[in-house]
N, C-alpha and C positions, 0 to 999 in steps of 0.2 A: 155716378162715379165714372171717370173716364176710362176707356179701354186702352190699355198700354201694349198688349201683345195678343197675337192670334196664332194658334198652333193648328196647322193643317195636316190631316191624316188622309192620304190618298192611296190609290190602289196600285200605282205603277210609276216608274221613273219618268215616263214621257209626260205624265200629268205634272209631276214636279218641275220638269224642265220648262213647260209652258207657263206655269204659275209664277216661277221665279222672275220671269220677264213681265208678266201681266200685272201682278199684284201691286207693285209700286205705283202704277198708273191709277189704281183704284183706291188704295189705302193711304196714299200719301206717306206720311212719316211714321205710321204705326209699325212697330216691330213685328216680325213674323218669322216662323220657321215651318218647314214642310218636311213631313216624314213619309216617304213612299214605302209601300209594301211591294212584294213581288208579283202579286196578282189580287184579284177581287176576293177569292176565297181566303187568301192569307190575311187580308185586311179584316174581313168579317170574323175570322176565327180569333184574331188577336184583339179585336175591338173591345169585348167585355172587360178583359183584364187591363187594357190600356186606360179605358175610361174610369175604372175603379181606382187605378193609380192616380189619375188626375184628380179625382174626387177627394183624395186624401191630403192633397197639398195645394191645389190650384188657387191662386189669389182671385178675388172678385174682379180684378182689373184684366183678367185674361178671358179669352174666348177660344173655343175649339170649333173648327169647321171640318166636317167629315164629307168627303166627296167620293162617290162610287158611280161606276157605269151601270146603266140599267141593263144593257145587253138584251137578253130575251125575257127578262123577268117582268112580272106585272109591277108597274111603277108604284101603285098604291101599297101593294103588299111589301115591296122592298122598303119603302119609306116607313111603313108601320114597324117593320123589323128593326130598322135603325132607331126609331123612336123608343121601341121597347127595350133595346139594349142599353140605350142611354138612361132610361128611367130606372132600370134594374141596377145600374152602376151608381145610382144615387145622385145623378145630375139632371138638370132640367133643360129641355130644349126650348128654342124660341117658339116653336109651334105649340108647346105645352104651357108657355109662360103666361099668356093672356095679359100682357102688360107688366107682369112682375119680372124680376131679374131672372136671367137665364145664363147658361154656360156653353151650350152646344147648339150649333146649326148643322143640320143634316141636309145635304144637297145631292141630287142625282143628275149625272150627265146623261142626257137622253139623245142617242143611244150610247154613244161613246164620246171620248174627248174629240175625236175627229169631226163630230157634228159641229163643234164650235168653229172649225176652220171653214166648213161650208157656209156658216153664218157670217163670215167675213171674207168673202172670196177675193176682195181687193188685196187683202194681206197675203193670200196664197199666191196671187199673181205677182206681187212684189218679190216674194221669195223665189218663185219659179215662173219667170216671165213667158215661157213658151206655152203655158197652159191657156186654154181658150177663155176669153172673157165671158162667153155666153153659157158656160157650164151650168150655172145656177138658174138660168132661164129655162132649162130643160125640165120637164115635168118631174122626172125621177129624182132630181136634185134640188128642186125648188124649196121644199120644206126640209130644212137641214136636220131636224130632229126626227124625221119620219122616213129617212132613206132606207130602202129595203136591202137586206142581204149583208148588213154590216157597213158602218161608215168608214172604217179604216181600209176595208177592202175596196170600197168605192173610190176613196182618195188614191189608193195605190193604182187602181186601173187608170184613173184620169191622169195621174202624174206619169205613169209609164207610157201612156199614149203620146204624151208630150215629150218623151225622151228622157225622163228622169227615173232613177231607182230601177234600172233594168234587172238587178238582182233581188229586188224586193224592197218594200218600204222600210226605211230605217226610222222608226217612230220617234226616237229621242232627237235625232238630227232634224227631222221635219218639225218637231215641236219647237225647237229653238229657232229654226229658220223662219217659220210662219209667225209665231207668237210675238217676235220682236217687231213685227209690222202691224199687229192687230190693234184696233181702236175699240176699247170696251164700249164706247158710246154708240157705235154703229152696228154692232153684232146683232143679227136677226135670229139667232138660235134661242128659243124660249128657255132652255135649260141654262145657257150661259147668262142670259139676262136675269134669271131668278137668282143665280149665284152673285152676279154683279150687284143687284139691288140689295141683297142681304148684306153684302160687304159694305156697301155705301151707307146702309143704316147703322152698321157697327161703327164705321168711321165717324158718323154724325154724333155718336155717343161721346166722342172725345171733346166735343165743343163745349 
């Protein structure tokens, strides 16, 4: 059965801003909507009731994608928590499906959304041309999903050094400016690629 719609549950407005520009390049003509929370705790608190509501009416042609930042949490424990919430809501995740039908895909942005920008530095430079081309050649920035001390703080430092955001990083503005230049096929962030590949598989179900 073809997938007709995907509902995204994300933890903050900057993720929504980035995805609104990125998703059409990945999903093609599949309909989607994005529902941001105010923060990670807000999303995780609301998630059980929201998924139970979906379980009461959601058509077989819909999918739900939940995206949260890892932050300082253990990735495996966070993923297990998401899988458990989904299971208790009466829905099946793709990880649990083993080839059968599923409703939910849980994905973790490691460490934060901004890791995806370091994974496509060419897009950052298109948005902010004064930024150095060689930033991601430096050891501390080379592995986008393993940057120490917070990726949004790292991005803020790099952008401020180049003369941008003197008053502090405006995350929604940066999300829109950078994501419109991002190429999903070239991103080196493992967490972005995991999301992209999951979405491409969903899109393939429409054929």
